[in-house]
Residue, then its C-alpha position, 0 to 999 in steps of 0.5 A: m512513500d509518505s501519506e501526502k504522495i499517496r493522497n495525490l495519486n488517483d484511484d487507478e494509480l493507487a490500486r496499481q501502486e498498492k499491487q506493486t508494493a504488495e508484490q514487493l512485500f511478497r518477494l522480500r518475505f520469500q527472500m527472507k525465508l530463504g535467508q537471502n535478505e536481512g531487510v527487516k526495515k524494508l519489510r516493515d516499511l513496505r507493510k506500512d505503505v500497504a496499510r497506508m494505501k489501503t486506508i486511503a482507498r477505504e477513505r475514498a470509498i466511504a466518501k463516495t458512498k456518502k456523496e451518493a447517499k445525499 
């Protein structure tokens, strides 16, 4: 998922999507440990997606605190 799609999500959708992606990442890691999957690229992509989602969520939280401080 690219940054533009993530930015278009509202806060609830972003949290839900982050949770789902993190769960997919967990399952993929577990499968790789068992030797059932060779999805290294998928693993890398999921890690980057989770990082993007957390970054955007943090940006929004900072923006809200700045608005409240004014």
